[in-house]
ROSE-4610 file (N, C-alpha, C; in Angstrom, 1 decimal, always signed):
// ROSE-4610
residu = [M/M/M/S/S/S/R/R/R/S/S/S/V/V/V/W/W/W/K/K/K/G/G/G/P/P/P/F/F/F/V/V/V/D/D/D/P/P/P/S/S/S/L/L/L/I/I/I/K/K/K/K/K/K/V/V/V/E/E/E/K/K/K/L/L/L/K/K/K/G/G/G/Q/Q/Q/T/T/T/N/N/N/A/A/A/A/A/A/P/P/P/I/I/I/K/K/K/T/T/T/W/W/W/S/S/S/R/R/R/K/K/K/S/S/S/T/T/T/I/I/I/I/I/I/P/P/P/D/D/D/F/F/F/V/V/V/G/G/G/H/H/H/S/S/S/F/F/F/L/L/L/I/I/I/Y/Y/Y/N/N/N/G/G/G/K/K/K/K/K/K/F/F/F/I/I/I/P/P/P/I/I/I/K/K/K/I/I/I/S/S/S/D/D/D/E/E/E/M/M/M/V/V/V/G/G/G/H/H/H/K/K/K/L/L/L/G/G/G/E/E/E/F/F/F/S/S/S/P/P/P/T/T/T/R/R/R/Q/Q/Q/F/F/F/S/S/S/G/G/G/H/H/H/T/T/T/P/P/P/A/A/A/D/D/D/K/K/K/K/K/K/A/A/A/A/A/A/Q/Q/Q/E/E/E/A/A/A/A/A/A/A/A/A/S/S/S/T/T/T/S/S/S/V/V/V/A/A/A/A/A/A/K/K/K/P/P/P/G/G/G/V/V/V/K/K/K/S/S/S/S/S/S/T/T/T/E/E/E/K/K/K/T/T/T/K/K/K/T/T/T/G/G/G/P/P/P/I/I/I/N/N/N/E/E/E/K/K/K/K/K/K/W/W/W/K/K/K/H/H/H/S/S/S/K/K/K/S/S/S/N/N/N/K/K/K]
num = [1/1/1/2/2/2/3/3/3/4/4/4/5/5/5/6/6/6/7/7/7/8/8/8/9/9/9/10/10/10/11/11/11/12/12/12/13/13/13/14/14/14/15/15/15/16/16/16/17/17/17/18/18/18/19/19/19/20/20/20/21/21/21/22/22/22/23/23/23/24/24/24/25/25/25/26/26/26/27/27/27/28/28/28/29/29/29/30/30/30/31/31/31/32/32/32/33/33/33/34/34/34/35/35/35/36/36/36/37/37/37/38/38/38/39/39/39/40/40/40/41/41/41/42/42/42/43/43/43/44/44/44/45/45/45/46/46/46/47/47/47/48/48/48/49/49/49/50/50/50/51/51/51/52/52/52/53/53/53/54/54/54/55/55/55/56/56/56/57/57/57/58/58/58/59/59/59/60/60/60/61/61/61/62/62/62/63/63/63/64/64/64/65/65/65/66/66/66/67/67/67/68/68/68/69/69/69/70/70/70/71/71/71/72/72/72/73/73/73/74/74/74/75/75/75/76/76/76/77/77/77/78/78/78/79/79/79/80/80/80/81/81/81/82/82/82/83/83/83/84/84/84/85/85/85/86/86/86/87/87/87/88/88/88/89/89/89/90/90/90/91/91/91/92/92/92/93/93/93/94/94/94/95/95/95/96/96/96/97/97/97/98/98/98/99/99/99/100/100/100/101/101/101/102/102/102/103/103/103/104/104/104/105/105/105/106/106/106/107/107/107/108/108/108/109/109/109/110/110/110/111/111/111/112/112/112/113/113/113/114/114/114/115/115/115/116/116/116/117/117/117/118/118/118/119/119/119/120/120/120/121/121/121/122/122/122/123/123/123/124/124/124/125/125/125/126/126/126/127/127/127/128/128/128/129/129/129/130/130/130]
x = [+33.0/+33.8/+33.7/+34.8/+34.8/+34.2/+34.0/+33.5/+34.6/+34.2/+35.2/+35.8/+37.0/+37.7/+37.2/+36.9/+36.4/+35.1/+34.3/+33.0/+33.1/+34.2/+34.4/+33.6/+33.8/+33.1/+31.6/+30.8/+29.3/+29.0/+28.3/+27.8/+26.3/+25.4/+24.0/+23.9/+23.2/+23.1/+22.5/+21.5/+20.9/+21.8/+22.8/+23.7/+24.7/+25.1/+26.0/+25.3/+24.0/+23.3/+23.2/+23.0/+22.9/+24.3/+25.4/+26.7/+27.0/+26.7/+26.9/+26.1/+24.9/+24.0/+24.6/+25.2/+25.8/+27.2/+27.8/+29.3/+29.6/+28.8/+29.1/+28.8/+28.0/+27.6/+28.7/+28.8/+29.9/+29.3/+28.1/+27.5/+26.3/+26.6/+25.5/+25.0/+23.7/+23.1/+23.6/+23.6/+24.1/+23.1/+23.7/+23.0/+22.4/+21.1/+20.5/+20.5/+21.0/+21.0/+20.7/+20.1/+19.9/+20.9/+21.6/+22.5/+23.8/+23.8/+25.0/+26.0/+25.6/+26.4/+27.2/+27.0/+27.7/+29.1/+30.1/+31.5/+31.7/+32.6/+33.0/+34.0/+33.7/+34.6/+35.2/+36.3/+36.9/+36.0/+35.0/+34.0/+33.3/+33.2/+32.4/+33.2/+34.6/+35.4/+35.0/+34.8/+34.4/+32.9/+32.1/+30.7/+30.2/+29.1/+28.5/+27.4/+27.3/+26.2/+25.5/+24.2/+23.5/+23.2/+23.8/+23.7/+22.8/+21.8/+20.8/+21.4/+21.2/+21.7/+20.6/+19.4/+18.3/+17.4/+17.9/+17.0/+17.1/+18.3/+18.5/+19.5/+19.7/+20.7/+21.9/+23.1/+24.3/+25.1/+25.4/+26.1/+27.6/+28.1/+29.4/+30.0/+31.2/+31.9/+33.0/+32.9/+33.8/+35.2/+36.3/+37.7/+38.4/+39.7/+40.5/+40.7/+40.8/+41.1/+39.9/+38.7/+37.5/+37.3/+38.1/+37.9/+38.2/+37.2/+37.4/+36.6/+36.2/+35.4/+33.9/+33.1/+31.6/+31.0/+29.9/+29.3/+28.8/+28.4/+27.9/+28.9/+30.2/+31.3/+31.3/+30.9/+31.0/+29.7/+28.7/+27.4/+27.1/+27.6/+27.3/+25.9/+25.5/+24.1/+23.8/+24.8/+24.6/+25.2/+24.4/+24.8/+25.3/+26.6/+27.1/+26.6/+25.9/+25.2/+26.0/+27.2/+28.0/+28.0/+28.9/+29.0/+27.9/+27.8/+26.8/+27.2/+26.2/+26.4/+27.5/+27.6/+28.6/+30.0/+30.2/+31.5/+31.8/+30.8/+31.0/+31.3/+30.7/+30.9/+32.3/+32.7/+34.1/+35.1/+34.9/+35.8/+35.9/+34.8/+34.7/+35.5/+35.3/+35.9/+37.4/+37.9/+39.3/+39.9/+39.2/+39.7/+39.7/+38.7/+38.7/+39.8/+40.1/+41.1/+42.5/+42.7/+44.0/+44.2/+43.1/+43.3/+43.4/+42.7/+42.8/+44.1/+44.6/+45.9/+47.1/+46.9/+48.0/+48.2/+47.2/+47.3/+48.0/+49.0/+49.7/+48.8/+48.9/+48.2/+46.7/+46.3/+44.8/+44.8/+44.0/+43.8/+42.8/+43.1/+42.2/+41.1/+40.0/+38.9/+39.3/+40.4/+40.8/+41.6/+42.2/+43.0/+42.2/+41.0/+40.1/+39.6/+39.5/+39.0/+37.5/+36.7/+35.3/+35.1/+34.3/+34.0/+32.5/+32.2/+30.8/+30.8/+29.6/+29.6/+30.2/+30.1/+30.7/+32.2/+32.8/+34.2/+34.8/+34.2/+34.8/+34.8/+33.7/+33.7/+34.8/+35.0/+36.1/+37.5/+37.6/+38.9/+39.2/+38.1/+38.3/+38.5/+37.8/+37.9/+39.3/+39.8/+41.1/+42.2/+42.0/+43.0/+43.0/+41.9/+41.8/+42.4/+42.4/+42.9/+44.4/+45.0/+46.5/+47.2]
y = [-60.2/-61.4/-61.8/-62.2/-62.6/-64.0/-64.3/-65.6/-66.7/-67.9/-69.0/-69.3/-69.6/-69.8/-71.1/-72.1/-73.4/-73.2/-72.2/-72.0/-71.3/-70.5/-69.8/-68.5/-67.7/-66.4/-66.6/-65.7/-65.7/-65.0/-65.7/-65.1/-65.6/-64.7/-65.0/-66.0/-67.2/-68.2/-67.6/-66.8/-66.2/-65.3/-64.7/-63.8/-64.7/-65.8/-66.7/-67.2/-67.5/-68.0/-66.9/-65.7/-64.6/-64.4/-64.5/-64.3/-65.4/-66.6/-67.8/-67.7/-67.1/-67.0/-65.9/-64.9/-63.8/-64.0/-65.2/-65.4/-65.4/-66.0/-66.1/-64.8/-63.9/-62.7/-61.6/-60.9/-59.8/-58.5/-58.1/-56.9/-57.2/-57.5/-57.9/-56.7/-56.8/-55.7/-55.9/-54.8/-54.9/-55.8/-56.5/-57.3/-56.5/-56.5/-55.8/-56.6/-56.1/-56.9/-56.0/-56.7/-56.1/-56.7/-57.7/-58.4/-57.7/-56.7/-55.9/-56.7/-57.8/-58.6/-59.6/-59.8/-60.8/-60.3/-61.3/-61.0/-61.1/-60.2/-60.2/-61.3/-62.2/-63.4/-63.1/-63.8/-63.6/-63.8/-64.6/-64.8/-63.5/-62.5/-61.3/-60.3/-60.4/-59.4/-59.2/-57.9/-57.6/-57.4/-57.8/-57.7/-56.4/-55.9/-54.6/-55.0/-54.3/-54.6/-53.3/-53.4/-52.3/-52.6/-52.0/-52.3/-51.3/-51.9/-51.0/-50.5/-49.2/-48.5/-48.1/-48.6/-48.3/-47.2/-46.5/-45.5/-45.7/-46.0/-46.1/-47.1/-47.5/-48.5/-47.8/-48.1/-47.5/-48.4/-47.9/-48.8/-49.0/-50.2/-50.5/-51.5/-51.3/-52.2/-52.9/-54.2/-54.9/-55.1/-54.7/-54.9/-55.9/-56.1/-57.1/-56.7/-55.4/-54.9/-55.0/-55.2/-55.4/-56.8/-57.7/-59.1/-59.3/-59.9/-60.1/-59.1/-58.0/-57.0/-57.3/-56.6/-56.8/-55.9/-56.2/-55.3/-54.0/-54.1/-52.9/-51.9/-52.2/-51.3/-50.2/-50.6/-49.7/-48.9/-49.0/-48.4/-47.7/-46.4/-45.8/-45.5/-45.7/-45.5/-44.1/-43.4/-42.0/-41.0/-39.9/-38.8/-37.6/-37.2/-36.1/-34.8/-34.0/-32.8/-31.6/-31.7/-30.5/-30.1/-29.1/-28.6/-27.6/-27.1/-26.1/-24.8/-23.9/-22.6/-21.8/-21.9/-21.2/-21.6/-22.9/-23.3/-22.8/-22.8/-22.2/-20.8/-20.0/-18.6/-18.3/-19.1/-18.9/-19.2/-20.2/-20.6/-19.5/-18.9/-17.8/-16.6/-16.2/-15.1/-15.3/-16.5/-16.8/-16.7/-17.1/-17.0/-15.5/-14.8/-13.4/-12.6/-12.9/-12.2/-12.5/-13.7/-14.0/-13.3/-13.2/-12.5/-11.0/-10.4/-9.0/-8.6/-9.5/-9.3/-9.3/-9.9/-10.0/-8.6/-7.7/-6.4/-5.5/-4.7/-3.8/-2.7/-2.3/-1.1/-1.4/-2.6/-2.9/-3.8/-3.4/-4.2/-5.3/-6.5/-7.6/-7.4/-8.2/-8.2/-8.5/-9.3/-9.7/-8.6/-7.7/-6.6/-5.4/-5.3/-4.1/-4.3/-3.2/-3.2/-2.9/-3.5/-3.2/-1.9/-1.1/+0.2/+0.2/+0.7/+0.7/+1.4/+1.6/+2.3/+1.5/+0.2/-0.6/-0.6/-0.8/-0.9/+0.5/+1.6/+2.9/+3.2/+2.8/+3.0/+2.2/+1.0/+0.2/+0.8/+1.3/+1.9/+3.2/+4.0/+5.3/+5.0/+4.0/+3.6/+3.1/+2.3/+1.7/+2.7/+3.7/+4.8/+5.8/+6.0/+7.0/+6.4/+5.0/+4.4/+4.4/+4.5/+4.4/+5.7]
z = [-32.0/-32.3/-33.8/-34.3/-35.7/-36.0/-37.2/-37.6/-37.5/-37.2/-37.1/-38.5/-38.5/-39.8/-40.4/-39.7/-40.2/-40.9/-40.6/-41.2/-42.6/-42.7/-44.0/-44.0/-45.0/-45.0/-45.3/-44.7/-44.9/-46.2/-47.1/-48.3/-48.5/-48.7/-48.9/-50.0/-49.8/-50.9/-52.2/-52.1/-53.2/-54.0/-53.3/-54.0/-54.8/-54.3/-55.0/-56.3/-56.2/-57.4/-58.4/-58.0/-59.0/-59.7/-58.9/-59.5/-60.5/-60.1/-61.0/-62.3/-62.2/-63.4/-64.3/-63.8/-64.6/-65.0/-64.6/-64.9/-66.4/-67.2/-68.6/-69.4/-68.9/-69.6/-69.6/-70.7/-70.7/-70.2/-70.7/-70.3/-69.4/-68.1/-67.2/-66.4/-66.1/-65.2/-63.8/-63.0/-61.6/-60.8/-59.8/-58.9/-57.8/-57.6/-56.5/-55.3/-54.1/-52.9/-51.7/-50.7/-49.4/-48.4/-48.8/-47.9/-47.7/-46.7/-46.4/-45.6/-45.0/-44.1/-44.9/-46.2/-47.0/-47.3/-47.2/-47.4/-48.9/-49.4/-50.8/-51.0/-51.9/-52.3/-53.6/-54.0/-55.3/-56.5/-56.4/-57.5/-57.8/-56.9/-57.1/-57.9/-58.0/-58.7/-60.1/-60.5/-61.8/-62.0/-61.0/-61.1/-60.4/-60.8/-60.2/-59.3/-58.2/-57.2/-56.9/-56.6/-56.1/-54.6/-53.7/-52.3/-51.6/-50.9/-50.2/-48.9/-48.7/-47.5/-46.5/-46.8/-45.9/-46.5/-47.6/-48.3/-49.8/-50.3/-51.7/-52.0/-53.3/-53.7/-54.2/-53.6/-54.0/-55.0/-56.2/-57.2/-56.8/-56.8/-56.5/-57.5/-58.0/-58.9/-58.0/-57.9/-57.0/-57.7/-56.9/-57.4/-56.5/-56.8/-56.0/-54.6/-54.4/-53.0/-52.1/-52.6/-51.8/-51.2/-51.7/-51.3/-49.8/-49.1/-47.6/-46.8/-47.4/-46.7/-46.9/-46.2/-46.3/-47.3/-47.9/-48.9/-48.3/-47.0/-46.3/-46.1/-46.1/-45.8/-47.0/-48.1/-49.3/-49.6/-48.7/-48.9/-47.5/-47.3/-46.1/-45.8/-44.5/-44.1/-43.6/-43.3/-42.7/-43.7/-43.8/-44.7/-43.9/-44.1/-43.4/-44.0/-43.1/-43.6/-43.4/-42.8/-42.6/-41.2/-40.9/-39.5/-39.2/-38.0/-37.6/-38.3/-38.5/-39.1/-38.4/-37.1/-36.3/-36.7/-37.0/-37.4/-38.8/-39.7/-41.0/-41.0/-40.1/-40.0/-39.5/-38.5/-38.0/-39.0/-39.8/-40.9/-41.9/-42.3/-43.2/-42.7/-41.4/-40.8/-40.7/-40.5/-40.4/-41.8/-42.8/-44.2/-44.6/-44.2/-44.5/-43.8/-42.6/-41.8/-42.4/-42.9/-43.5/-44.8/-45.6/-46.9/-46.6/-45.6/-45.4/-44.7/-43.9/-43.2/-44.1/-45.3/-46.3/-46.9/-46.9/-47.5/-46.5/-46.9/-46.0/-45.6/-44.3/-43.8/-43.5/-43.6/-43.3/-42.1/-41.1/-39.9/-40.2/-39.7/-39.8/-38.8/-38.9/-38.0/-36.6/-36.4/-35.1/-34.4/-35.2/-34.7/-34.3/-34.8/-34.5/-33.1/-32.4/-31.0/-31.1/-30.2/-30.2/-29.5/-30.1/-29.4/-29.1/-27.9/-27.5/-26.1/-25.6/-24.3/-23.1/-23.2/-22.1/-22.2/-23.4/-23.5/-23.2/-23.6/-23.4/-21.9/-21.1/-19.7/-19.0/-19.4/-18.8/-19.1/-20.3/-20.7/-19.9/-19.7/-19.0/-17.5/-17.0/-15.6/-15.3/-16.2/-15.9/-16.1/-16.9/-17.1/-15.9/-15.4/-14.3/-13.0/-12.9/-11.7/-11.7/-12.8/-12.9/-12.6]
């Protein structure tokens, strides 16, 4: 459920004090904050913040488009480590098969048939039945 309109946006009071203190300065240091739930208000535009994501502080420069959003939206808490090795291997094989298939007269890895004692037996067995 969203916050009531008559209450206005939530902004941590200490954060407002820090922004007011830095308002007159031109080359201000970024404001360090743990308040991810604070809403970005127009007074914050142009200021730099260091927003804590649970492990480190993420530097953010506030712009006009960010007004109305929460500070925590711009500091992701989860790090994407990539897909499983099987998915990476499949992607590499697909890329290799498309590059090999582009050469004339060369079979791609998907076109090659597997040979082995099991496959040969099946092939001989199916041929003798026909």
